[in-house]
C-alpha positions as CSV (number, residue, x, y, z in Angstrom):
1,R,-154.3,-69.6,-109.1
2,N,-155.8,-67.4,-111.8
3,D,-154.9,-63.7,-111.5
4,L,-157.8,-62.8,-113.9
5,E,-160.5,-64.4,-111.7
6,A,-161.2,-61.5,-109.4
7,P,-161.5,-58.9,-112.2
8,A,-163.5,-61.3,-114.4
9,R,-165.9,-62.0,-111.5
10,A,-166.3,-58.2,-111.0
11,Q,-167.1,-57.7,-114.6
12,V,-169.2,-60.7,-115.3
13,G,-171.2,-61.8,-112.2
14,V,-172.3,-65.1,-113.6
15,I,-168.6,-66.3,-113.3
16,G,-168.8,-66.1,-109.6
17,E,-172.3,-67.6,-109.6
18,V,-171.0,-70.6,-111.5
19,T,-167.8,-71.1,-109.5
20,D,-169.7,-70.7,-106.2
21,W,-172.3,-73.2,-107.3
22,L,-169.7,-75.7,-108.4
23,A,-167.9,-75.3,-105.1
24,D,-171.1,-76.1,-103.2
25,Q,-171.7,-79.4,-105.0
26,P,-171.0,-82.5,-103.0
27,G,-167.7,-84.1,-104.0
28,A,-166.3,-81.0,-105.7
29,E,-162.6,-81.1,-104.8
30,F,-161.2,-78.4,-107.1
31,V,-163.1,-75.5,-108.7
32,R,-161.5,-72.9,-111.1
33,M,-162.1,-70.5,-113.9
34,S,-160.0,-71.1,-117.0
35,G,-158.1,-68.2,-118.6
36,S,-160.2,-65.1,-118.7
37,G,-163.4,-66.8,-117.8
38,A,-164.6,-68.6,-120.9
39,T,-164.9,-71.8,-118.9
40,C,-165.5,-72.7,-115.3
41,F,-164.9,-76.2,-114.1
42,A,-164.8,-78.6,-111.2
43,L,-163.0,-81.8,-110.5
44,F,-165.0,-84.3,-108.5
45,A,-164.1,-87.0,-106.0
46,D,-165.9,-89.7,-108.1
47,E,-168.1,-90.2,-111.1
48,D,-171.3,-90.3,-109.0
49,A,-170.6,-86.8,-107.5
50,R,-169.7,-85.6,-111.0
51,D,-172.9,-87.0,-112.5
52,S,-175.1,-85.6,-109.7
53,A,-173.7,-82.2,-110.2
54,A,-174.2,-82.4,-114.0
55,A,-177.8,-83.5,-113.5
56,A,-178.4,-80.5,-111.1
57,C,-176.8,-78.0,-113.3
58,R,-179.0,-75.2,-114.6
59,S,-180.3,-75.9,-118.1
60,S,-179.2,-72.4,-119.2
61,W,-175.6,-73.3,-118.4
62,W,-173.8,-75.3,-121.0
63,H,-172.1,-78.3,-119.3
64,L,-170.4,-81.5,-119.9
65,A,-169.5,-84.3,-117.5
66,T,-166.4,-86.1,-118.6
67,N,-163.2,-87.6,-117.1
68,L,-159.5,-87.0,-117.3
69,R,-157.1,-89.7,-118.1
């Protein structure tokens, strides 16, 4: 859990918008905000779900689809 998430979401509405959007994506299994909100991320069930979410991501949101080893 991230104790800073609730206050960060209250201060910067787009953080909640991004994490809510990520959580709604098919195959999203784990969605979080890092640290004080500089990054929001999701872990996906598979590469197809990840790539579909990346393709659907708003162009105004910086994003990168990658994998963990």
